[in-house]
C-alpha positions in Angstrom: 126.1 78.5 149.6 128.4 75.9 148.1 130.7 76.4 144.8 128.6 73.9 143.0 125.0 75.6 143.4 127.4 79.3 143.1 128.0 77.7 139.6 125.3 76.6 138.5 123.2 79.9 139.6 126.1 81.4 137.6 125.6 79.5 134.5 121.6 79.7 134.7 122.0 83.9 134.6 124.8 83.8 131.7 122.2 81.1 129.9 119.5 83.3 130.0 118.3 85.4 126.8 117.8 88.6 126.2 114.9 89.7 123.4 114.6 93.3 122.8 111.4 95.1 121.0 110.7 98.8 120.2 107.4 99.3 122.1 106.3 98.3 126.2 103.0 97.4 125.0 104.5 94.2 123.0 106.3 93.2 126.4 103.4 91.3 127.7 102.3 90.0 124.3 105.2 88.3 123.7 106.1 87.2 127.1 103.4 84.6 127.2 104.9 83.1 124.1 108.6 82.6 125.6 109.5 80.7 128.6 111.6 81.6 131.7 114.9 81.7 129.8 114.0 85.1 128.4 113.9 88.3 129.4 112.0 91.0 127.3 112.8 94.8 127.8 111.8 97.3 125.5 113.7 100.7 124.0 110.8 102.8 124.2 111.5 103.6 120.5 114.4 105.4 119.5 117.3 105.4 121.4 119.9 107.5 119.5 119.9 110.1 117.0 121.6 113.4 115.8 122.0 116.3 118.3 119.0 118.6 118.6 121.1 121.5 119.1 123.5 121.5 116.2 123.5 119.5 112.2 125.4 116.3 113.6 126.4 115.6 110.1 130.4 115.4 109.4 131.1 116.2 105.3 134.5 115.6 104.3 134.9 118.5 101.6 137.7 116.4 100.2 137.3 112.8 100.0 133.4 113.4 100.3 133.4 111.1 103.3 130.2 111.0 105.5 129.3 110.8 109.2 127.0 110.9 111.8 127.5 112.3 115.7 124.5 109.8 117.1 123.6 111.1 120.5 121.5 109.4 123.6 118.2 111.1 122.9 116.5 112.8 125.9 115.8 110.7 128.8 117.0 107.4 127.2 120.6 106.8 129.1 118.5 105.3 132.2 116.8 102.8 129.5 120.2 102.5 127.6 121.9 101.9 130.7 119.2 99.0 132.3 119.6 96.8 128.6 123.5 96.7 128.9 123.1 95.9 132.3 120.9 92.7 131.6 122.5 92.2 128.8 125.8 91.6 130.7 124.4 88.8 132.5 122.8 86.9 129.7 123.6 84.4 127.0 122.2 85.8 124.2 120.8 89.1 123.2 117.9 88.9 120.3 117.2 92.5 118.8 113.4 92.6 118.0 112.8 95.9 117.0 110.1 96.6 114.6 110.8 95.2 110.2 111.3 98.6 108.6 114.2 100.8 108.0 113.4 102.6 111.8 113.3 99.8 113.4 116.7 98.1 112.0 118.8 101.3 113.3 117.0 101.1 116.5 118.2 97.6 116.9 121.8 98.9 115.5 122.0 101.3 117.8 121.0 99.5 121.1 123.3 96.5 119.4 126.6 99.0 119.7 125.8 100.1 123.7 125.4 96.2 124.5 128.3 95.7 122.3 130.4 97.4 124.9 129.9 95.6 127.9 128.7 91.8 125.7 131.6 89.7 125.5 130.6 87.6 122.9 129.5 89.7 119.9 129.1 86.6 117.6 125.5 86.4 120.1 123.9 89.6 119.4 121.0 88.6 116.6 118.9 90.2 114.5 115.2 88.8 114.4 112.3 90.1 112.7 108.5 89.1 112.6 105.3 90.5 110.5 102.9 89.2 113.7 103.3 88.6 116.9 102.0 85.0 117.2 104.1 82.3 119.3 104.6 80.4 116.0 106.0 83.7 114.4 108.0 84.3 117.2 109.8 81.1 117.7 110.4 81.5 113.7 112.2 84.4 114.0 114.4 83.2 116.6 115.2 79.8 114.6 115.8 82.0 112.0 118.3 85.0 113.6 120.4 86.7 111.5 122.4 90.3 112.0 121.9 93.7 111.2 120.7 95.0 107.9 123.5 97.7 107.1 122.1 97.9 103.4 118.8 99.1 105.8 120.8 101.1 108.3 121.9 103.2 105.5 119.1 103.6 103.6 117.4 105.1 107.4 120.4 106.8 107.8 120.1 109.0 104.4 116.7 109.6 104.5 117.7 111.5 107.8 120.7 113.2 106.9 118.1 114.5 103.8 115.8 116.1 106.1 118.5 116.8 108.9 120.5 119.4 105.8 116.8 120.8 104.8 115.1 121.1 107.9 118.6 122.6 109.9 119.5 124.6 107.0 116.2 126.0 105.5 114.4 126.5 108.3 116.6 129.1 109.5 116.4 131.3 106.6 112.2 130.8 106.6 112.7 132.3 110.5 114.6 135.6 109.2 112.7 135.8 105.9 108.8 135.4 106.8 108.8 134.2 111.4 110.4 132.5 113.9 109.2 129.0 114.5 108.8 127.6 110.9 110.2 124.3 109.3 110.8 123.3 106.0 110.9 119.1 105.1 112.3 117.5 101.8 109.1 115.6 101.8 106.7 118.0 104.0 107.1 120.9 102.1 106.2 118.6 98.6 103.0 117.7 100.4 102.4 121.3 100.8 103.3 121.9 97.5 100.0 120.0 95.9 98.0 121.4 98.6 98.7 125.0 96.9 98.9 123.9 93.5 95.3 122.2 93.8 94.0 125.6 95.4 95.8 127.5 92.7 93.8 125.6 90.4 90.2 125.8 92.3 90.7 129.8 92.4 92.2 130.3 88.6 89.0 127.6 87.2 86.3 129.1 85.2 83.3 126.9 85.3 81.9 125.9 81.6 78.3 125.6 81.5 76.5 122.6 79.9 73.3 121.0 79.4 72.2 117.1 79.8 68.7 116.1 78.4 66.4 113.8 80.4 63.7 111.8 79.0 61.1 109.5 80.8 59.3 107.0 78.5 56.3 104.5 79.0 55.1 101.4 77.6 52.1 100.0 78.9 52.8 100.0 82.6 56.5 99.7 82.4 58.9 103.4 82.7 62.0 103.7 81.2 64.2 107.1 82.2 67.2 107.6 79.7 69.3 110.3 78.6 70.1 112.1 75.6 73.1 109.8 73.9 73.4 111.1 70.1 72.3 113.7 67.9 72.1 112.6 64.0 74.1 109.9 65.4 77.1 111.8 66.5 77.7 112.9 69.9 77.2 116.9 71.1 77.6 119.6 73.5 75.0 121.5 74.3 76.5 125.0 76.1 73.3 127.3 77.0 69.7 127.4 77.7 68.7 128.4 74.0 70.2 125.7 72.9 68.8 123.4 75.1 65.3 125.1 74.1 65.5 124.2 70.4 66.4 120.5 70.9 63.7 119.9 73.4 61.2 121.8 71.4 62.2 119.5 68.3 62.5 116.1 70.5 58.5 116.3 71.5 57.8 116.6 68.0 59.3 113.2 67.4 58.0 109.6 67.9 59.9 106.7 69.9 60.6 103.4 69.5 63.2 100.7 71.3 66.3 100.5 68.3 68.5 98.1 70.6 68.7 95.6 73.5 71.8 95.0 74.6 72.0 92.3 77.6 75.3 91.1 79.4 76.8 90.0 82.4 79.5 92.2 84.6 82.0 91.1 87.2 83.3 93.3 89.9 86.3 91.8 91.7 87.2 92.0 95.2 89.7 95.1 96.2 93.4 93.8 97.6 93.8 93.4 101.4 95.0 96.7 103.0 98.4 98.0 103.0 99.1 101.1 105.3 97.9 103.9 102.6 94.4 101.9 101.5 93.8 101.8 105.0 94.4 105.1 106.3 92.0 106.0 103.2 89.6 103.7 104.0 89.4 104.2 107.6 88.9 107.8 107.0 85.9 107.3 104.2 84.5 104.5 106.1 84.7 105.4 109.6 85.6 109.2 109.9 89.4 108.3 111.3 92.0 110.8 110.7 95.3 109.4 109.6 96.7 110.0 113.0 94.3 108.1 114.9 94.0 105.1 112.2 98.0 104.4 112.8 97.5 105.2 116.9 94.9 102.4 116.8 96.5 99.8 114.7 99.4 100.0 116.5 97.6 98.9 119.7 96.2 96.0 117.8 99.6 94.9 116.4 101.5 95.2 119.6 98.2 93.4 121.6 95.3 94.2 123.3 93.2 91.6 126.1 90.5 90.0 124.9 88.8 87.1 127.4 91.5 87.3 129.7 92.4 90.7 130.6 96.1 89.6 131.8 96.7 88.1 128.5 96.9 90.5 125.6 96.2 89.4 122.1 98.2 90.3 118.9 94.8 90.7 116.3 96.7 92.3 113.1 100.1 91.7 111.0 101.9 94.9 111.1 100.7 97.8 109.8 103.6 99.6 108.1 103.5 98.0 105.0 103.4 98.6 101.1 103.2 94.9 100.4 99.8 93.8 99.3 101.0 89.4 99.4 99.2 87.4 101.9 101.1 84.4 103.4 100.1 80.8 102.6 99.3 80.3 105.8 96.6 83.5 106.0 95.7 82.3 102.7 94.8 79.0 103.8 92.8 80.6 107.0 91.0 82.6 104.8 89.8 80.5 102.5 88.8 77.6 105.3 86.8 80.1 106.7 84.6 81.3 103.6 83.9 77.3 102.7 83.2 77.1 106.0 80.6 80.2 106.4 79.2 81.2 102.8 80.0 77.8 101.1 81.5 77.0 98.1 80.0 79.2 96.0 81.9 82.3 97.2 85.0 80.3 97.5 87.3 80.7 94.0 89.1 77.6 92.9 92.3 78.9 93.8 93.6 82.1 95.9 93.2 85.5 94.7 97.1 87.1 94.3 97.9 90.1 94.6 101.0 92.3 93.7 102.4 95.8 93.8 105.1 96.9 92.1 108.0 98.2 94.0 106.9 97.0 97.3 108.8 95.5 100.2 107.7 91.8 99.6 109.5 90.7 102.9 106.2 92.3 104.8 102.7 90.8 104.6 99.6 92.9 103.6 97.8 93.8 106.7 95.2 91.3 107.6 94.1 89.8 111.2 95.9 87.3 112.5 93.5 85.0 113.5 90.7 84.7 111.1 88.6 82.8 113.9 88.3 86.3 115.8 85.4 88.0 114.0 84.3 91.7 114.6 81.6 90.0 116.9 84.2 88.5 119.3 86.4 91.4 119.1 83.1 93.8 119.7 82.5 92.2 123.3 86.1 93.3 124.2 87.4 95.4 122.0 87.3 99.8 122.7 84.5 101.1 120.2 87.2 102.8 117.6 89.5 99.2 117.9 86.3 97.3 117.1 85.6 99.7 114.1 89.1 99.6 112.5 89.6 96.2 113.1 86.2 94.8 111.5 87.7 97.1 108.4 90.5 94.8 108.6 89.1 91.4 108.9 86.0 92.2 106.5 88.4 93.0 103.6 91.0 90.7 104.3 88.2 88.1 103.9 86.5 90.0 101.1 89.8 89.5 99.0 89.7 86.1 98.9 86.3 85.7 97.5 84.3 85.6 94.5 83.6 88.6 92.4 80.0 89.9 92.4 77.9 89.2 89.2 75.6 92.0 87.7 73.2 91.3 84.9 73.5 94.9 82.8 71.0 96.1 80.2 71.5 98.7 77.9 68.7 100.3 75.9 68.5 102.5 72.9 65.8 104.5 72.4 65.6 106.4 68.7 63.3 109.0 67.3 63.8 111.2 64.5 67.7 112.6 64.7 67.5 111.7 68.7 68.8 108.8 70.1 68.5 108.1 73.8 70.7 105.6 76.2 69.3 103.8 79.8 71.7 101.6 81.2 70.3 99.6 84.5 72.0 97.1 86.5 70.8 94.3 89.0 72.7 92.3 91.5 72.7 88.9 90.7 75.1 87.5 93.0 76.8 89.4 96.2 80.0 87.6 96.0 82.7 89.4 97.9 80.2 92.5 98.7 78.4 89.5 100.8 81.0 90.8 103.4 82.5 94.0 102.3 79.4 96.0 101.0 79.6 99.7 100.2 77.1 102.4 99.7 77.3 102.6 95.6 76.0 98.8 95.4 72.9 99.7 97.1 72.2 101.8 94.0 70.4 99.8 91.1 68.2 101.0 88.1 66.1 98.8 87.2 65.2 98.5 83.3 61.6 96.2 82.6 62.5 93.1 81.4 59.2 92.4 79.0 60.2 94.8 76.4 61.6 94.3 73.6 63.2 95.9 70.5 61.0 97.6 68.3 58.5 98.3 70.9 56.9 102.0 70.4 57.2 104.2 73.3 54.9 107.2 74.6 57.4 110.4 75.6 55.7 111.2 79.0 58.1 113.8 80.1 61.5 115.3 78.8 63.6 118.0 80.4 66.8 119.8 80.4 69.5 120.2 83.2 72.0 123.1 83.4 75.2 121.5 84.5 78.7 123.8 85.6 82.1 121.9 85.3 83.6 121.7 88.6 87.9 122.3 89.4 88.8 119.1 91.0 88.1 119.2 95.1 90.5 120.0 97.5 92.4 117.5 99.2 91.2 115.8 102.4 93.4 113.5 104.2 92.4 110.6 102.6 92.9 111.7 99.1 96.1 113.4 99.9 97.3 110.1 101.0 96.4 108.5 98.0 98.0 111.4 95.8 101.4 111.2 97.8 101.2 107.2 97.1 100.5 108.0 93.4 103.2 110.6 93.0 105.5 108.7 95.0 106.3 110.5 97.9 106.8 109.6 100.7 106.3 105.8 102.4 103.9 104.2 104.9 105.5 105.3 108.1 105.4 108.9 107.2 102.1 109.5 106.1 100.4 110.3 109.3 103.8 112.7 110.2 103.6 114.7 107.1 99.8 115.7 107.4 100.3 116.2 111.4 103.1 118.4 111.0 101.8 121.0 108.0 98.5 121.5 110.5 101.0 122.1 113.3 103.0 124.9 111.5 99.8 126.2 110.8 100.4 126.0 106.9 97.4 124.5 106.4 93.9 125.1 107.8 90.6 123.3 107.2 87.4 123.7 105.7 84.7 121.1 106.0 87.9 118.3 106.5 89.6 119.2 103.2 93.0 121.4 103.4 92.9 124.8 102.5 96.3 126.4 102.2 96.5 129.6 104.9 98.4 132.7 103.6 101.8 131.7 105.5 101.4 128.7 104.1 101.3 130.0 100.4 104.3 132.4 101.7 106.4 129.4 102.9 105.7 127.1 99.4 106.3 130.3 97.4 109.7 130.8 98.8 111.2 127.2 98.5 109.9 127.0 95.5 111.5 129.9 93.9 114.9 129.5 95.9 115.0 125.9 95.6 113.4 124.5 92.4 115.6 121.4 92.2 114.5 119.9 95.7 110.6 121.2 96.3 109.0 119.3 93.2 106.9 116.1 92.9 110.0 114.4 90.6 112.8 115.0 92.6 111.3 113.8 95.6 109.5 110.8 94.4 113.5 109.8 92.5 114.9 110.5 95.8 112.0 107.8 97.4 113.7 105.4 94.8 117.1 106.0 95.3 116.5 105.6 99.3 114.6 102.0 98.6 117.9 101.3 95.9 120.5 101.9 98.8 118.2 99.7 101.1 118.8 96.8 98.3 122.6 97.5 97.8 121.9 98.6 94.3 123.8 102.4 94.9 126.1 103.8 97.6 124.5 105.7 100.5 127.2 108.6 99.9 127.0 108.7 96.7 123.0 109.5 96.7 123.6 112.1 99.1 126.5 114.1 97.5 124.6 113.8 94.3 122.3 116.0 96.1 124.3 118.5 98.9 126.3 120.1 96.1 123.6 121.9 94.2 121.6 122.3 97.6 124.6 124.2 98.9 124.9 126.2 95.9 121.3 127.4 96.1 120.9 128.0 99.8 124.0 130.4 99.7 122.8 132.0 97.0 119.3 132.6 98.6 120.9 133.3 102.2 123.0 135.8 101.1 120.1 137.7 99.1 117.7 140.3 101.4 117.3 139.4 104.6 113.8 141.6 104.6 110.6 139.7 106.2 108.3 138.4 103.7 104.6 140.3 103.6 102.0 139.3 101.1 101.1 142.4 99.4 96.8 143.3 99.4 94.3 145.4 97.4 92.8 147.0 100.6 94.0 150.2 102.5 94.5 151.4 105.6 91.7 152.5 107.2 94.1 155.2 109.1 96.9 156.2 106.7 95.3 154.8 103.4 98.3 153.1 102.6 98.3 149.4 101.4 97.5 146.8 104.0 99.7 143.5 104.0 99.3 139.8 105.5 102.2 139.9 108.1 103.0 136.4 110.1 103.4 136.9 114.4 103.9 134.2 117.2 100.1 134.5 117.2 99.1 133.5 113.2 98.4 135.7 110.2 97.2 138.9 110.8 96.8 142.2 108.5 99.4 145.2 109.3 100.4 148.7 107.3 103.0 148.6 104.9 104.0 152.1 106.5 104.9 150.1 109.8 106.3 151.7 112.2 104.8 155.0 111.2 101.7 153.3 111.5 100.3 150.7 113.8 97.3 149.5 112.4 97.2 146.2 112.5 93.4 143.5 112.0 92.5 140.2 111.6 90.9 139.1 108.1 89.1 136.8 106.7 89.0 134.9 103.0 85.9 134.5 101.0 85.4 131.5 98.5 87.3 133.1 96.1 90.2 133.7 98.5 89.8 137.2 98.3 91.1 138.9 101.7 88.3 141.2 104.1 88.6 142.9 106.8 87.6 141.5 110.4 86.4 144.2 112.7 87.8 144.3 115.7 85.9 143.4 118.8 86.2 145.4 121.5 88.5 143.7 124.1 86.4 142.4 127.4 87.9 144.2 130.6 88.5 143.3 134.1 88.2 144.0 137.6 91.9 143.9 138.0 93.9 147.1 138.1 97.1 147.5 136.9 99.5 148.1 139.5 101.7 150.1 137.6 99.4 152.9 135.8 95.9 152.2 137.5 94.1 150.8 134.2 91.4 148.0 134.2 93.1 145.0 133.0 92.1 143.5 129.6 91.5 140.4 128.1 93.8 139.4 125.1 94.4 135.9 123.2 97.9 134.6 122.6 99.1 132.4 120.9 98.5 129.7 124.1 94.5 131.2 125.1 93.0 134.2 127.0 95.1 136.4 129.1 94.6 139.6 131.0 97.4 142.8 130.3 97.6 146.6 130.3 95.2 148.5 127.6 98.7 150.7 127.8 100.3 148.7 125.7 103.2 149.8 124.0 103.5 152.1 127.3 102.8 150.2 129.8 103.3 147.0 129.6 102.0 145.4 132.5 101.0 141.5 132.3 98.6 139.8 134.9 100.1 136.4 135.8 98.0 133.8 138.5 99.6 132.5 141.2 99.2 130.5 144.2 99.5 131.3 147.9 102.2 128.8 149.1 105.3 129.6 148.0 108.1 127.4 146.1 108.9 124.1 148.5 112.1 124.8 146.8 113.4 128.4 147.1 110.0 129.7 148.7 109.7 132.2 145.5 106.1 132.6 144.1 104.5 129.9 142.4 103.2 131.5 139.0 100.6 129.8 136.4 101.9 129.4 132.8 101.2 128.0 129.8 102.7 126.4 126.4 102.4 124.0 123.6 101.6 121.0 126.0 99.1 123.7 128.2 98.8 124.8 131.3 101.3 124.3 134.4 102.5 126.2 137.3 106.4 127.0 138.0 108.7 128.8 140.4 108.6 132.7 139.3 112.8 132.4 140.1 113.1 129.8 136.9 115.6 129.0 135.4 117.3 129.5 139.1 114.7 127.2 140.4 113.1 124.5 138.2 110.1 123.4 140.4 107.0 122.9 138.4 103.7 121.1 138.9 102.0 120.1 136.0 97.9 120.8 135.1 95.6 122.7 137.3 95.9 122.9 141.0 93.2 123.2 144.1 94.4 124.6 147.1 93.4 122.3 149.4 95.2 120.6 152.1 95.6 116.8 151.7 93.2 115.5 154.8 96.0 112.5 154.9 99.6 114.0 154.3 98.7 117.7 154.9 100.1 118.0 151.1 99.5 121.9 150.7 98.2 121.6 147.6 95.9 118.8 145.1 96.3 117.8 141.7 92.7 118.8 139.6 91.8 116.6 136.9 88.6 116.6 134.2 87.3 113.4 132.5 85.8 114.0 129.1 82.6 114.2 130.7 84.1 117.2 133.0 84.0 115.6 135.6 86.7 116.6 138.5 89.0 114.9 140.3 91.6 115.9 143.1 94.4 113.6 144.1 97.1 114.0 146.3 100.9 115.2 144.3 102.3 112.4 146.8 102.2 109.3 145.2 103.0 107.9 148.8 100.1 109.0 150.1 97.5 107.7 147.1 94.6 110.4 148.6 91.9 110.8 145.6 88.4 112.4 145.7 85.7 113.4 143.6 85.2 117.3 143.6 81.3 118.1 144.5 
């Protein structure tokens, strides 16, 4: 190749442009919009973070300056190296991670790494887009900018606060309650909301009250009405005796229509979705968990195949937002769709505009990218759950730009003696936005006869009293907890799902009929945190901190100013708490130990909560327990441990089945004198060191590993069948089950590729 051709090829390489996104799922979607000049790569999320085994925050005691020690995350060295290698061969770099604080710091981190090998720093750009469409991508490239360091500092502030609380509070909880626990600046306040609500429910004293319902008729028409006033005044009936006296008096009177009031009422459409309202509606209407909603929404945002399986299409805008704003393009598109498909009666004269105080208005609300991709079209190609969520988003986005629903409402007052009854009926006369976004409540209408007039005489056909009791506020479910966190200003759109997931993983809460109930462990943790860190673990402080983080992002206050204001009282409270008695927390009960008659207490172990004798180790009685509706603890009779045919090699007793933190296992019944635990093993030796391969379990599930660990780190993920591969003679096959319990066997050797269905 001559020098001129070599030079041309080199220039072409140097002119290539590199665009870097967070998620690899976006690569295929974006690549169809950009020509061969662009190479698209992914960071696979964050690439750097604070070190996993130490605090990683340096705070100068004199100057109060705060610095962070970032390190590459596990398994990200190759990702960083590959991106930097490609960057060194490119002419321009476009950092295109998500348009939020987390995305900003991802771009900042990878940009720092690229800058080590990329000569012209002025050609490293930051771009953002709220939807993955050709126009949005091209507009972002033309509107290129630099890293927003105010957003970076806001993310750093959140990360530092969370690290300080998590790393410095959690070890104290390990000492005083149980190992493996965690505290979180926002997570713990969400738990506090659940615990406070449970306390309200347990302390609630129901009050009795009665309502009086009458059925009246005129000719062939009937009117159902409720007693409204006695002697023209409001009243309260608190017992059956009062109700019976009033019922007897009502029966003696004659009744007529005192007043009829007719009116028209409007019901306005709801605003388009933001993160919290999407999570709530998906939970209430589709039964989706908050976690599931965000997972499916992420896929719809990144792109899914429709008619062309090789060309994924992004279907919705960015799904982590607290904005209710719709772009002019979206407003025009939705209004055109309404006009064309529903007619002028359904279209307002001007677009409906929605806003939310404190929202980051750079983002849009969550909406479809193309309104012509209707739910019917999407359902042909999308998985069932994806289609359901897309339909919800599409319907809400169209409905928010439609006219209100109109109701004819009739109120009738019926009087007789000292008693006034009231009936209110409504009839839908124009469905408006309900045509596309109906709800269950709209299906119920109370019809009041049209052919009645004031002073008409009525017959009292039936009268009855109904007993009621006041009820406490209900326990939170995922939807109502998100709503409350948003109302109180706790957390942000990107954190709701993680918060709810964490408090469940830590076993701080259980679910009863999909509603959160704090465990004894959760109550113990929150009691201790509120007692020792009252200035931090409270709703008001957490909400103010969220506002301060927003102000850092806007450049209104400095990062270190906020952090130091937090740290100094926090450090003082922490030292006081840590210096107190380190005796482990045990919750007292009023139950006597069956063995020694001492008090039983709730303790916390690796396998969860249990009852134990307060005189331990003198008395070793333990038991599982349950709680009744009033929260009282009851002993659960221990079930006899199932015996096996396996003999203990140490003492000859038949092993029994026990339940541990990772499920059932077999152990010697002679514990603690004999501590033998049975482990399944394979016949084949370890291919690396010839040791025994034994079955193990972890949080991620079952796996097989060498008994010589940690010297030998050979593992097989999942289950296996000791059957030779007929193709390459591998000594075992991997065993996989699908959702219908069909078993597939496959060779672990990727170059072999053998697979078969198990009989």
